[in-house]
N, C-alpha and C positions, 0 to 999 in steps of 0.2 A: 796330642802332640807332645813329645818330650820337651823339657825345658833345658835350654843351654845357657850357661852363665860364663861370663868373662870378667875378671877383676883386674883393673889397672891400679896398682898401688904406687903412690908418689912418695919419694923420699922427701924429707923436709926441705932440702935444697931445691929439688924439682918443683915443689909446691910454691916456694918463694919465687922461683923463676917464672912460673905460670902466672902468679898474681902480678908480678912486675910487668910481664908481657902484656897482660890485659889492660892494666892501668885504667880502671873504671872509676868514675865518681861514686858508684854504688859501694865501693870498697873503702873502708876507713884508711887514712894515711898509715902506712906501715912504720913501726918504730925501727930505728937502726939496730942491726944485729941479725941473728939467725933464729929460725923457728926451732924450738926444742920439743914441742908436742902439739897435738891436736886432740880435742875432745868435744863431746856433745855438751852444749850449754844446758845445765840442769834446770835453769829457770825458763829458758825459751828453747824447747826441744828442736825446732827446725833450724836452730843456729849452731854454728861451730865456733869454738874458742881456740884461737891460735896463741900459744905462749911463745914469747921471744925472750932471748937473753942478749944483752948488749955485747959487742965484740970484746970489750975489756972485762966482761963477766961481772960487772958490779951492779947491774940493774936488770930486773925481770919485768916485762910488761906483757899485756895481752890485748888482743883485739877480738871482736865478735863479728862474724860474717854469716850471712844467711846461706842456707844450703842451695837456694835458687841461684844466687850470685856466684857462689863457689862452683856450682855445677856448670854454669855458663863459661866460667873461666877455664875450668878443666877441659871441657869439650873443645873450646877454641884452641887451647894449648895442644891438645892431642891432634887436632887437624893441622895446626902449624908444624908439629913435630912428625907428621905423617904416621901417627898411630891410628890404625883403622878404627873408624866409628861408624856403626850402622845407624841409619836414620830410623829404622824400624825397631831397634832394641829399646826396651824400657831402661831408663838410666836412674841410678840412685847413688847418693853419697853415703859411704860407710866409713867408720873409723876402725882401722886394723892396728891394734897396739897403740902407738902414738902417731900413726900416720893416717893420711886421708887416702881413700880409694874411690874410684869411680867404677861402679858395678853395672855391667850391661847384661840384660836378661832377654832372651829370645823365647817366644812360645809360652809366655806366662801372662797372667792378668794382674801382675804386680803394679802398684802405683808408680808412675814415672815422674821425673823432674819436670 
């Protein structure tokens, strides 16, 4: 069976909206400001580092969030925003440039979230 992939890439502003929408105790308190980048945590590979810069641009901070929690947040946000999500698709978090994406794979034996 052929493999079909779909990738939903979130801008940093959309990612911040999604995290604020979910408002989970599993997510650390977000610093004031905006997200400037996302990357894989080199020390804890299943985690994602989000870098923030304050609105007056004098301070940079970061938070670490697990891919499981971030995956749940992005799926809930997609459902709320009426972005189609297949229950059968395998889902994975990927970093594209400085942004987070949710990758959906159909017809593959890939590890899912």
